[in-house]
C-alpha positions in Angstrom: 43.8 -0.3 -12.6 43.1 -2.2 -15.3 43.5 -6.0 -15.2 43.3 -9.0 -16.7 40.4 -10.9 -15.4 41.0 -13.8 -17.7 43.5 -16.5 -17.6 46.4 -16.6 -19.0 45.7 -20.1 -21.4 43.9 -19.1 -24.2 40.4 -20.6 -24.0 37.1 -21.0 -26.5 33.6 -20.8 -25.6 30.5 -21.1 -27.4 26.7 -20.3 -26.6 23.4 -20.7 -27.8 20.5 -19.4 -25.4 17.1 -20.9 -25.7 14.7 -20.1 -27.5 12.6 -17.6 -25.6 8.8 -16.9 -25.9 6.9 -14.9 -23.9 3.1 -14.5 -25.1 0.5 -12.3 -23.3 -3.0 -11.4 -23.4 -4.5 -8.4 -21.0 -7.8 -6.8 -20.7 -6.6 -4.1 -18.2 -8.7 -1.8 -15.9 -7.7 0.5 -18.8 -6.9 4.4 -18.8 -9.7 5.9 -15.9 -10.3 9.6 -15.6 -9.0 11.0 -12.3 -9.3 14.7 -11.4 -7.4 17.1 -10.3 -7.9 16.4 -6.5 -8.4 12.6 -7.2 -12.0 12.6 -6.4 -14.4 10.9 -8.0 -16.5 14.0 -10.5 -18.0 12.8 -13.3 -15.7 9.5 -15.0 -14.7 8.2 -11.7 -16.9 11.8 -12.8 -20.0 8.9 -13.7 -17.1 6.7 -14.1 -16.0 3.0 -13.5 -17.1 0.9 -10.3 -14.2 0.5 -8.7 -10.7 1.7 -9.7 -9.8 -1.6 -11.5 -13.0 -1.4 -13.5 -12.7 0.4 -17.0 -14.8 3.0 -19.2 -14.2 1.8 -22.4 -13.9 -2.1 -21.6 -12.8 -3.5 -25.0 -9.3 -1.8 -24.3 -6.4 -3.9 -23.8 -4.6 -6.2 -26.3 -2.1 -8.8 -27.2 2.0 -9.1 -27.4 4.4 -12.2 -27.8 8.5 -11.9 -28.1 10.4 -14.8 -29.3 14.1 -14.6 -29.0 17.3 -16.8 -30.3 20.9 -15.5 -29.4 24.2 -17.0 -30.0 27.7 -16.1 -28.1 31.1 -17.2 -29.0 34.0 -16.1 -26.3 37.9 -16.5 -27.8 41.1 -16.1 -26.1 42.2 -14.0 -23.2 43.2 -10.5 -22.4 46.3 -10.8 -22.0 46.9 -11.7 -25.9 43.5 -10.6 -27.0 39.7 -11.7 -26.3 37.0 -11.6 -28.9 33.4 -11.8 -28.0 30.9 -12.4 -30.8 27.2 -12.8 -30.6 24.4 -12.6 -32.9 20.5 -12.4 -32.0 17.0 -12.8 -33.6 14.1 -11.8 -32.0 10.2 -11.6 -33.2 8.1 -9.3 -31.5 4.3 -8.7 -32.4 1.8 -6.1 -30.4 -1.4 -5.1 -31.0 -2.9 -2.8 -28.6 -6.6 -1.3 -28.1 -6.1 2.3 -26.2 -8.6 5.0 -25.4 -7.0 7.4 -24.1 -9.4 10.8 -24.8 -13.0 8.4 -24.6 -15.6 10.6 -26.4 -13.4 13.9 -26.8 -13.2 13.4 -31.0 -15.9 11.4 -31.8 -18.9 11.3 -29.7 -20.8 9.0 -31.7 -18.1 5.8 -31.9 -16.0 6.8 -29.0 -11.8 7.3 -29.5 -10.4 4.5 -29.4 -7.4 3.2 -31.8 -5.5 0.4 -32.4 -2.3 0.2 -32.8 -0.3 -2.6 -34.4 3.8 -3.7 -34.4 5.0 -6.6 -36.4 8.3 -6.0 -35.9 11.5 -8.7 -36.6 15.1 -7.1 -35.6 18.6 -9.0 -35.9 21.7 -8.2 -36.1 25.6 -9.2 -34.5 28.7 -7.6 -32.6 31.9 -8.2 -32.4 34.0 -7.2 -29.4 38.0 -7.2 -28.7 40.0 -6.8 -25.5 43.6 -7.0 -25.1 45.7 -5.9 -22.1 48.8 -3.5 -22.9 50.8 -0.4 -21.4 50.7 3.0 -22.6 54.1 4.9 -21.9 54.9 2.3 -19.4 51.0 2.0 -17.6 49.2 -0.7 -17.2 45.8 -0.3 -20.0 43.1 -2.1 -21.4 41.8 -1.2 -25.1 38.6 -2.5 -26.2 37.2 -1.6 -29.9 34.3 -3.4 -31.2 31.1 -3.0 -34.0 27.6 -3.6 -34.1 25.2 -3.9 -36.6 21.7 -4.1 -35.9 18.5 -4.5 -38.4 14.4 -3.9 -37.7 11.9 -5.2 -39.9 9.0 -3.1 -39.1 5.2 -3.1 -39.7 3.2 -0.8 -38.3 -0.2 0.8 -38.2 -3.0 3.0 -36.4 -6.5 2.5 -37.2 -9.8 4.3 -35.4 -11.8 1.7 -33.6 -14.9 1.0 -31.9 -14.9 -2.1 -29.6 -12.1 -3.4 -31.6 -13.3 -2.6 -34.7 -12.2 -1.0 -37.2 -14.3 1.6 -38.6 -14.5 3.4 -41.7 -12.9 6.9 -40.5 -9.3 8.0 -39.0 -11.4 10.9 -36.7 -10.9 13.4 -39.6 -9.2 11.2 -42.3 -10.4 7.6 -43.4 -8.9 4.8 -42.1 -5.9 3.7 -41.3 -4.6 6.8 -39.7 -1.3 5.4 -40.9 0.0 2.0 -41.8 3.4 1.7 -43.0 6.6 -1.2 -43.9 9.7 -0.2 -42.5 13.5 -1.1 -42.6 16.0 0.5 -40.2 19.1 -0.5 -40.1 21.8 0.9 -37.3 25.9 0.7 -37.8 27.9 1.8 -35.1 31.6 1.3 -34.2 33.3 1.8 -31.0 36.7 2.4 -29.3 37.6 2.6 -25.4 41.2 3.2 -23.7 41.4 2.3 -20.0 44.6 3.3 -18.9 46.1 3.7 -15.1 49.1 5.8 -15.3 49.5 5.8 -11.2 47.4 3.4 -8.7 45.7 6.6 -7.6 44.4 7.4 -11.4 42.5 5.9 -13.6 41.2 7.4 -17.0 38.6 6.1 -19.3 38.4 7.9 -22.9 35.9 6.4 -25.5 34.5 7.4 -29.3 31.1 5.8 -31.2 29.9 6.4 -34.5 26.7 5.8 -35.3 25.0 5.6 -38.7 21.2 5.2 -39.1 19.6 4.6 -42.1 15.6 4.6 -42.6 13.6 3.6 -45.4 9.8 3.8 -44.7 7.0 2.6 -47.3 3.8 4.0 -47.2 1.3 1.1 -47.5 -2.2 3.5 -46.9 -3.5 3.7 -50.6 -5.0 7.4 -49.4 -1.7 9.0 -48.8 0.8 6.8 -50.7 1.3 9.0 -53.7 0.3 12.2 -52.2 2.5 15.2 -50.4 1.1 14.0 -47.2 3.0 9.9 -47.4 4.4 9.2 -44.5 7.1 7.2 -46.6 10.7 8.0 -48.4 14.1 7.6 -47.0 16.8 8.9 -44.3 20.0 8.4 -43.5 22.1 10.3 -40.5 25.5 9.7 -38.8 26.5 10.8 -34.8 29.9 10.8 -33.0 29.6 10.4 -29.1 33.0 10.6 -27.5 33.3 10.2 -23.5 35.9 10.7 -20.9 35.8 9.4 -17.0 38.5 9.8 -14.4 38.9 8.3 -11.1 41.1 9.2 -8.8 41.8 7.4 -5.2 43.1 10.1 -2.7 42.9 7.2 -0.2 42.2 3.1 0.0 38.6 3.8 0.9 38.0 6.7 -1.0 36.6 6.8 -4.9 36.4 10.5 -6.2 34.7 10.4 -9.9 34.0 12.5 -12.5 33.2 12.0 -16.2 31.7 13.3 -19.3 30.3 12.2 -22.7 27.7 12.7 -25.4 25.0 10.4 -26.9 21.6 10.3 -28.4 18.3 9.0 -28.7 16.5 8.5 -31.8 13.1 9.5 -32.7 10.2 7.4 -34.1 11.3 6.5 -38.1 8.5 7.8 -39.9 9.4 11.1 -38.3 13.0 11.0 -39.2 12.2 10.6 -43.2 9.7 13.2 -43.0 12.3 15.9 -41.9 14.8 14.5 -44.0 16.7 13.0 -41.1 17.0 16.3 -39.8 16.7 16.0 -35.8 15.5 12.1 -35.8 19.3 11.3 -33.6 18.6 13.8 -31.0 22.2 15.2 -29.4 22.4 14.3 -25.4 25.1 15.8 -22.8 25.3 14.4 -19.5 28.0 14.9 -17.0 28.4 13.0 -13.7 30.7 13.7 -10.8 30.5 12.8 -7.2 32.4 9.9 -5.0 32.1 6.1 -3.2 33.3 5.7 0.4 34.4 2.0 2.1 34.1 3.9 5.8 34.7 0.1 7.3 34.2 -3.6 6.2 30.6 -4.5 4.6 30.0 -0.3 4.2 29.7 1.2 1.0 28.8 4.7 0.3 28.2 6.9 -2.5 27.2 10.5 -4.0 26.6 11.8 -7.6 25.7 14.9 -9.0 24.9 15.0 -12.3 23.7 17.1 -15.6 21.9 15.9 -18.3 21.3 18.0 -21.6 18.6 16.4 -24.6 18.4 18.8 -27.8 14.7 17.1 -28.2 12.5 16.1 -25.7 10.0 12.4 -26.4 6.5 14.2 -25.2 2.9 12.2 -24.7 0.8 12.4 -27.4 -2.7 11.4 -27.2 -3.7 11.8 -30.5 -1.7 9.0 -31.9 -1.1 7.3 -28.9 2.7 7.7 -28.4 5.0 10.0 -28.1 6.6 13.0 -30.7 9.6 14.8 -30.3 9.4 18.6 -28.8 11.9 21.0 -27.6 15.2 20.9 -25.7 15.4 20.0 -22.3 17.9 19.8 -19.4 17.8 17.9 -16.0 19.9 18.3 -13.0 19.9 16.9 -9.7 21.7 14.1 -7.2 21.9 10.3 -6.5 22.9 9.0 -3.3 22.7 5.5 -2.3 24.1 3.4 0.5 24.2 -0.3 1.5 25.6 -2.2 4.7 26.3 -5.6 5.6 26.4 -5.7 9.7 26.1 -9.5 9.9 27.5 -12.3 7.3 23.4 -13.5 6.8 22.2 -9.8 6.8 21.9 -7.0 4.6 21.1 -3.6 4.2 20.7 -1.2 1.2 18.8 2.4 0.1 18.9 4.4 -2.7 17.6 8.2 -3.3 17.4 10.5 -6.3 16.4 13.9 -6.6 15.6 15.4 -10.0 14.7 18.9 -11.4 14.0 19.2 -15.1 13.3 21.7 -17.3 12.6 22.9 -20.7 15.5 25.0 -21.9 13.0 27.5 -24.0 10.7 28.7 -21.6 7.1 28.8 -22.6 5.8 30.8 -20.1 5.6 28.1 -17.7 9.0 28.5 -15.6 10.1 25.6 -17.8 8.1 23.1 -16.8 8.1 19.3 -17.7 5.3 17.0 -17.5 5.7 13.9 -15.3 9.4 14.3 -15.1 10.4 12.5 -12.2 11.4 14.8 -8.7 12.1 12.3 -6.2 12.4 8.4 -6.6 14.1 5.8 -4.1 14.1 2.3 -2.9 16.0 -0.3 -0.4 15.0 -2.7 1.8 16.8 -5.5 4.2 17.9 -9.2 2.9 18.3 -12.3 5.0 20.9 -14.5 3.9 21.2 -18.5 4.2 23.5 -20.0 1.4 22.3 -20.0 -1.9 18.7 -18.9 0.0 17.1 -15.4 0.6 14.4 -13.2 1.9 14.3 -9.5 0.9 11.7 -6.7 1.7 11.7 -4.3 -0.5 10.6 -0.8 -0.8 10.1 1.3 -3.8 8.8 4.9 -4.5 8.2 8.0 -6.5 7.4 11.5 -5.4 4.5 13.5 -6.5 5.2 15.4 -9.8 3.2 17.6 -12.3 1.3 16.0 -15.0 0.8 18.7 -17.0 3.5 21.9 -18.0 1.5 24.4 -16.2 1.3 22.3 -13.0 -2.4 22.5 -12.4 -2.7 18.9 -12.7 -0.6 16.4 -10.6 0.5 12.7 -10.6 0.3 11.0 -7.6 3.4 9.6 -6.3 3.7 6.0 -4.2 5.5 3.9 -2.2 5.2 0.1 -2.5 6.6 -2.8 -0.5 7.5 -6.0 -2.0 8.2 -9.6 -0.4 11.4 -12.3 -2.1 12.1 -15.1 -1.1 14.2 -17.6 -2.8 15.5 -20.9 -2.6 17.9 -23.1 -4.5 18.4 -26.7 -4.8 21.0 -27.8 -7.2 20.6 -26.8 -10.9 16.6 -25.3 -9.3 15.5 -22.0 -8.0 12.3 -21.4 -6.7 11.1 -17.6 -6.0 8.6 -16.6 -4.3 7.5 -12.9 -4.9 4.5 -11.0 -3.1 4.0 -7.3 -4.6 2.4 -4.6 -3.0 2.6 -6.4 0.2 0.2 -3.6 1.6 -2.5 -3.6 -0.8 -2.0 -0.3 -1.4 -3.8 1.9 -3.8 -1.1 3.5 -6.3 -0.9 4.8 -9.9 1.2 3.0 -12.6 1.0 4.9 -15.7 -0.4 8.5 -16.1 -1.1 11.3 -18.1 -2.9 14.3 -18.7 -5.0 14.7 -21.4 -8.4 16.2 -22.5 -11.0 13.8 -22.3 -15.1 13.4 -22.7 -16.6 10.6 -20.4 -19.6 10.1 -22.3 -20.6 11.7 -25.2 -22.8 14.4 -23.5 -20.2 15.5 -21.2 -18.4 18.6 -21.0 -14.3 18.2 -22.4 -12.2 18.2 -19.2 -8.5 18.1 -18.9 -7.8 15.6 -16.0 -5.1 12.7 -14.9 -5.9 9.5 -16.5 -4.0 6.6 -15.1 -4.0 3.0 -14.8 -4.5 1.5 -11.3 -1.1 -0.3 -10.2 -1.6 -3.7 -9.6 -2.8 -5.0 -6.1 -1.4 -7.8 -3.5 -0.2 -10.0 -6.3 1.5 -13.3 -5.6 3.9 -15.0 -8.0 6.1 -18.0 -8.3 8.3 -18.6 -10.0 10.8 -22.0 -10.6 13.6 -21.7 -13.3 16.9 -24.1 -13.6 20.5 -23.5 -14.9 22.6 -26.1 -17.0 
């Protein structure tokens, strides 16, 4: 049922988040070429001495993110509650990657340099109020959001982090743009409880996107090959959900709704906005059970359709829109607190993903997870805890025909936290058993040396070994 979580007296509260700056610089193990059987051949087939070495040791990069936020709350849910938020983020990235090694340029190699200088800022306002609908208690929520992104991005062909004169078949840069991306959204939601055993929620969101891209590459800026231009698109996303409580410890639920994902701004202007905001439709039904105090279990069966899937493109070092896809599966979760100081939880997700249009491969969709899960055991003592956690993913096809496999993993972590007053110290041991595992994985055609054969293989970034982290934080 819709209830008020705020006191009946009107209050005002303002807050400013501290300036957060997170610079980082890394020189990772890089993209190591595997083999279908994951046994060494050539690069591992003539490759690095260990899984943390790299065929191209100059891969890596640097990034930084600085953010500032401000929030203001006024009123209460019974008479009307306002929440205002404003934020500013500055983000910088310079990334050197070599996904295909010597496949395209047997002299200098295929290293690419990606830069992204981005400032994003925005604001949102949300209004909530308790009221009645035909005598039934209800909570209405309405709001608006504005976000602006100013982005300068480029892609270059490099050798050992030095820019070359050519971008493979063309001149450098491969692309260089300055873009202004604007998003304006408004939404409303009504949450009403007609009876003590039924809760209904309906909502509607409207989004407007505007893209304005300037081509900074003098070779293409004034030609039909330009990546510049303008476009705009709007999309409406309704949703509806219902929760039925046939008995005190059982909830049955069903929901359905529309959403979207947006594509790269340069792609948006190249098509005049067509396909730039890919429609998504999702539905879910399931149940939540609380058989005894301290125990909860849930099961949900779901379906998701995307008008356009984002797929990996090794040539541009990113993703690009592809065909429509559908996914369906089941999520299962459970938690249990057998004693006040002990908690156990687990979750597992099963999924099938496929392209709607069969390309002769049974509709297989590369890298789509089929099995994921996690869980843990936590010992509690006041504000302190120690938790043993597990996380994993099953094997899945690395390419569309399923001839290559992206290996799954099962990793254990140990987390301990202790809080004294306003200070909290957390100690984490990641990958407790020091297992060998693969983090990012994708299939690509690569050549591990200028004279080697061109082979489609699984490229992967090795997962972190046993790692200790210590963090100290404070709240005030």
